[in-house]
N, C-alpha and C positions, 0 to 999 in steps of 0.2 A: 504494500500500500504506500502511496506517495505521501509526503507530508501534507499536501493539499487535502487529500482525503481525510487524514487524521485531524486536520484543523476543522473541517466541516463536521466531522463526527462530534467534536466537542461542542459545537454550536447547536446541535440538535438535542432535544430533551432525552435524558436517559441514554440508553445504548442504541438509539435509533440511527440507522445508517441511511444514506441517500437511497439505497436500493430498497430498504424497508419502507421508507416514506413513499417512494414511487409506487411500490406494490399496493400500499394502502390507498393511495390516490386513484389508481386504476380501478380498485373496487368501488370507490366513491363515484367514479365516472359511470360504471355500470348501473349503480343505483340511481344516479341523477338522470341518466339517459332514460331508464325505465319510468321514473317518476314524471319526467317531462312528456314522454309519449302517452302514458296513461292519462295524465291530467289534461293533455291537449285533446284527446279523443273524448274524454268525459265532457269537457267544455263544449266541444262541437255537438255532442248529443243533446246537451241542454239548450242549444240554440246560440251559443257564442260563436265568434268567428276568429280565425287565426290571424294575428296581426303581422307576423313575419311573412313578407311576400314570397321568399324562397320556399318556406315550409308550406304556405298556402297553395302555391303552384304544385308542389310535389303531392300534397294531399288531394287536391282537386283532380289532378291528372292520374294519380296511381294509388290513392288511399294509403293504407298502412304501409304497403310495400314502398311507396314513394318516400314516406317519412323515414322508414328504416334505411333506405338507400342514402338519403340525405345525411342521416346520422353516421352511417358507415363511411361516407365520403369524409366527413369531418374527422372521424377517428383515424382514417387512413392518412389524411394530411398531417395530423398530429404525430402519427407513428413515423412518417417520413422526416418530419422536422426534428423529431427526437433524436434521430441518428446524427444530426448535424451538431448536437450539443455535447459538451463534456458531461461525463456521468453525473457529476455533482449538481448540474443544472437540469437534468432530465425530469425531475418531479414537476417542473413548471408546466410541462405539456399536459399531463392529466389534470392538474389544477386549473389550467386554462380552459379545459373542456368541461370540467365538473362545475365550476362556479357559475357560469351563465346558465347551464342546464338546471342546476338547483334553484337559481333565482327564478327562472322561467316556471319551474314547477310550483314554487311558493306563490308566485304571482297568479298562476293558473288556479291554484286552490282558493286564493282570496277572491278572484273574479267569479269562480263557480259558486262559492258560498254567498257572494253578493247577489248573484242572479237567481238563487233559489228562494 
């Protein structure tokens, strides 16, 4: 291990390594992705509309398959970009995917609850 990795290890809580953190964040990505998709389709079923034009087009054109393809494309771009980063910076990729999807799911839940 390089001294760079050792320095980063001491900055993370406990014995968490960048690899551990990245693994955890990819799990959060899966949960956030599922939450966003489920809440989006629940919202559509109660009469709400999709505000993201790309997602709206994918859903209108191909339904759930379109939404899954759009999410898969985003994950694919993240995985490609991940390869360009040093190992210690790689957790930023799943964080960058999970945070907006979690925010969208929370906003969806709020909007659905307001509409009911």
